[in-house]
N, C-alpha and C positions, 0 to 999 in steps of 0.2 A: 324394605325401602333403603336405598343407598343414598348417603349424603356425600356430596362432593365439597371439599373444602378448597376455597380459592386462596392461594398463597400469593400476596402481592409481591411484586418485584421492584427493584430500584428503577429500572427503565432508562437510566442515563445513557446517552449515546455519544459515540466518538466516530468521526469519519476518517477512514483511511483512503488511500488512492484508489482502492479497488472495491470498497463496500463500506456500509455503515455497520458499526458494532453496537450492540445493546447489552447493557449489564443486566444479567438475569438473576443476580443475587437478591435476597430479601432487602428491603429498604435499609440504608446504612449511611454513615457519614461520608462526605465527599473525599475525605482523605484516604479512603480505600481505593480510589481511582488512580492508582499508580501502576507501574509495570508489573507488579506482583512480587511477592517475596515469600519467605518461609512461614510467614504469619498468616497466609491465606488472603492477602490483598487481591482485589480484582485484577485480573490480567487482561489488558486490552489486546494482548498479543495472542488472540484466539485464532485457531485455525478455521478458515472459512469453509463453507460447505464444498464438497467435492464437485468439480465440474471440469469441463474440457481444458481450462487454463492451467489446471493443477500440474500437469506433466510438462508444461512448456517453460523454457528459461525466461527469467525476467531480469531487467536491469533497474537500477535505482539512480535517478537523476536528482542532483542537488540544485534546487533553484537558488540557493544561497551562494554556492560556489560556481554555478554554471558549468558543472562537470559531472561525469559519471562516477559512481562509487567504484573503487577498485575491488579486486578479489578479496574475499574474507573480511569485508568491511574495513579495508585498510587503504587509506589514501583516495585520491581522485585522479581522473584522467579525462582528457578531452577526446581520446580515441575510443570509439564504441567497441572496437575489437579487443581492446585491452581491459575493458570494464569487467567487473565481476558478474558472474551469473548466479542468480538466486532462484530458489523455488518460489512458487506463488505465496506459500505461507510465510516464508522469510520476507518477501517483498511487502506483503500486507503488514507484517509486524513492524517493519522499519518505516513504512510510508504513512504512518498515522500522523495526525496533526490536530491541533486544537482549533476551535472555530474562529479564533481571532487571528490566526496565521494566514495571511493572504499576500503573496501566493504561498501555497503550502511549501515548507522547506524541502520536502523530499516527495517525489512521485515515482511510482512504479510503472514501468512499461514493458511490453513484451520485447524480448531480444530480437534483433533483426533476423536471426536464423530460426525463430519459433515457427514450427510447422513447415519448414522448408527442407527439402532433400538436397537441393543445390541452388546456386545462384547463376544467373546469366551475367555477362559483362555489364549489360545495361542495368540490371538490378543492383549489382555491386556499386556501380557509379552513382546510383540514386539513394544509397543507404543513408547518407548524412541527412539529406532532406526528409526522407521518410521518418527517421528517428526524431528530427526536430519537430515534425508534425505530431508524432506520438506524444512527445513531451508536452507540447502545446495543448493537445486534446486532453491528456490526463490532468494537467494543471487546471484547465477550464472545468473539467468534470468535478474535481474536488471543490473548487470555488462554488460551482452551482449547487452541489450537495449541501454546502454550508449556508446556502441562502443568498449567494451573490457577494458582490464586493462590499467590504466593511470599511 
C-alpha cells in the first residue's frame, strides 16, 4: 500500500500584468514575500509557463509617469520606438503589483512590432492609438484580476 503525504503550501497570491503568481512554498511568515534574496525568500519574479508570448518583445508602461520605460530599465520616454524592449519574463517580473495599487504602477504590453514582419504606412500611423489601447486594456485586466476598483 502506498501512502501519499499532502504537503500544504503557503498559497499567497500576487497579480502581475500578465498573470497571477502563487507561492508554492510551505506555509511561512509574510515577510518572506519579497523579491527574493540569498536567504531563500520567496521570489515573485518567477518565470511564467512557456507560451506563444515568450518570444515576443514587450514594453513596460508606467501609469505613474505616463511614459514607457527606457532600455535597460533606465529612464522614461513618451516615444514608443525609443522604449526598452523586454522579454516576457522580464516584463512579468517588473509589472507585478500589490492588490491595493489601483491603477497598477506598471503594466506590460506587447511591443507594436510583436508578430509583425513589416508595417504599412497606415499601420505605422495608428501605432500610438493601438499602444494607448493596449495600455488601457492591460491596466483594466490587472484591476479586474484584483477584484475591481478599491
